[in-house]
N, C-alpha and C positions, 0 to 999 in steps of 0.2 A: 616708243622707238623713235629715234631721231630721224630727221629727213635724210641725212647722209647715209645712215645705215639702211634705211628703207630703199633708197635709190640703188645701193650696191646689191641688196637682196634681189630687187627687180632685175637688175642687170645680169646677175648670176643665173636667175631663172630664164632670162631671155637666151643666154648662151646655151642653156640646156635644151630649150625648145628648137633652136635653129640647127642643132647638130643631131645626127643619128649615130654618132660614134660613141661607144661605151666609155672610152678614155676621156672624151670631152664631158660626158655625163658625170663621171666620178670626180673630175676636176671641179665641175660646178657644184657638186655636193660638198666637196671639201671647202670651197669658198663659202657656201651657205653655212656650213657647220661652224665656221669661224665666228659667226654672229650669235652662237649659243642658242638659248631658249627662244629668242625672237625669230629664229629661222626655222623652228620645228614645223610650223604650218607650211612654209615654202617647200621644205624637203618632202613633207608628206604629199603636197600637191604634185610635185614632179615624179615621185616614185609610184604614184597611182595611175600614171599614164599607161594606156594599154600597149603601147608599142616600144616599151623599154625592155631590156634584157633582164632576166631573173637575177643575174649577178649584180647589175646596177641597183635593182630593187633591194637586194640583200645589203649592198653597200650603204644605201640610204637608211635602211632600218638600223644597221649597226651604228651609223652616225647619230641617229636620233637617240639610240640607247646610250651612246657615249655622252651626249649632251645631258641627258636626264641623269646620268651617273655623276655629273659634275656638280649637281645641286648641293 
């Protein structure tokens, strides 16, 4: 993974962590998903947090499935 992509993934995860709003969480997941397979671990990390909504968790799982389906 390139340093630029890695930095953008870290930035998107940061946006996820600093907000408690589900809409911000889904936007961060969308940003992460744009990086494809290299972002699967990051999406997994944020959706396994204990304080996120079930809807956001499902959204993240769907994003991961979408990425895997693109292979």
